[in-house]
C-alpha positions as CSV (number, residue, x, y, z in Angstrom):
1,X,-13.3,56.4,15.8
2,X,-16.5,55.0,14.6
3,X,-19.8,55.8,16.1
4,X,-20.1,52.2,17.4
5,X,-16.7,52.4,19.2
6,X,-17.6,55.7,20.8
7,X,-21.0,54.3,21.9
8,X,-19.3,51.1,23.3
9,X,-16.8,53.1,25.3
10,X,-19.5,55.3,26.7
11,X,-21.4,52.3,28.0
12,X,-18.3,50.5,29.4
13,X,-17.1,50.9,32.9
14,X,-13.8,49.5,34.2
15,X,-14.3,47.0,37.1
16,X,-11.6,45.3,39.1
17,X,-11.6,41.5,39.2
18,X,-9.2,38.9,40.6
19,X,-8.7,35.9,38.5
20,X,-6.8,32.6,38.7
21,X,-4.1,32.2,36.1
22,X,-5.9,29.2,34.6
23,X,-8.5,31.5,33.0
24,X,-6.0,34.1,31.8
25,X,-6.3,33.1,28.2
26,X,-10.0,33.7,28.3
27,X,-9.6,37.0,30.1
28,X,-7.3,38.2,27.4
29,X,-10.2,37.9,24.9
30,X,-11.6,41.0,26.7
31,X,-8.6,43.0,27.7
32,X,-4.8,43.3,27.2
33,X,-1.7,42.5,29.2
34,X,-1.6,46.1,30.3
35,X,-4.8,45.5,32.3
36,X,-3.2,42.8,34.4
37,X,-1.2,43.0,37.6
38,X,0.3,39.9,39.2
39,X,-1.3,39.1,42.6
40,X,0.9,36.3,44.0
41,X,1.9,33.1,42.2
42,X,-1.5,32.0,40.9
43,X,-3.7,35.2,40.5
44,X,-4.0,38.4,38.7
45,X,-5.8,41.7,39.4
46,X,-7.5,42.8,36.2
47,X,-9.0,46.0,35.1
48,X,-11.9,44.6,33.1
49,X,-14.2,46.5,30.6
50,X,-17.8,45.9,31.7
51,X,-21.2,46.9,30.6
52,X,-24.1,46.3,33.1
53,X,-26.2,43.9,31.2
54,X,-27.0,40.2,31.4
55,X,-24.4,39.3,28.7
56,X,-21.5,40.7,30.7
57,X,-22.7,39.3,34.0
58,X,-22.8,35.9,32.3
59,X,-19.2,36.4,31.1
60,X,-18.0,36.9,34.7
61,X,-20.1,34.0,36.0
62,X,-18.7,31.7,33.3
63,X,-15.3,31.9,35.0
64,X,-16.9,30.2,38.1
65,X,-14.7,30.2,41.2
66,X,-11.7,31.3,39.2
67,X,-13.0,35.0,39.2
68,X,-14.0,37.4,42.0
69,X,-15.3,40.8,41.4
70,X,-13.6,43.2,43.8
71,X,-15.2,46.5,42.8
72,X,-17.5,48.3,42.4
73,X,-19.6,47.0,45.2
74,X,-22.9,47.2,43.4
75,X,-21.7,44.9,40.6
76,X,-20.2,42.5,43.2
77,X,-23.6,42.6,45.0
78,X,-25.5,41.8,41.8
79,X,-23.1,38.9,41.0
80,X,-23.8,37.6,44.5
81,X,-27.5,37.9,44.0
82,X,-27.3,35.9,40.7
83,X,-25.2,33.2,42.3
84,X,-27.7,32.8,45.1
85,X,-30.5,32.5,42.6
86,X,-28.6,29.8,40.7
87,X,-27.8,27.9,43.9
88,X,-31.5,28.1,44.9
89,X,-32.4,26.0,41.9
90,X,-30.4,23.1,43.4
91,X,-31.8,23.2,46.9
């Protein structure tokens, strides 16, 4: 393994998200089919590699209402805070 790969893996944590099948092709840019579990007819539970920085939060937010972060709770709370800040711009 390269030093970069080892560093990246050390920074990443696995989070659990629930996504609509309509964004599945985009989700697969970040993880593989092994990270997916069917959750009904239209959704998947995904073990998603995540680094706690603005770039990765922006990735999750780019899925809009087609993605929900289920855990861990502190990442879910930060997403909620960012969504409220965005919504406040339009009030």
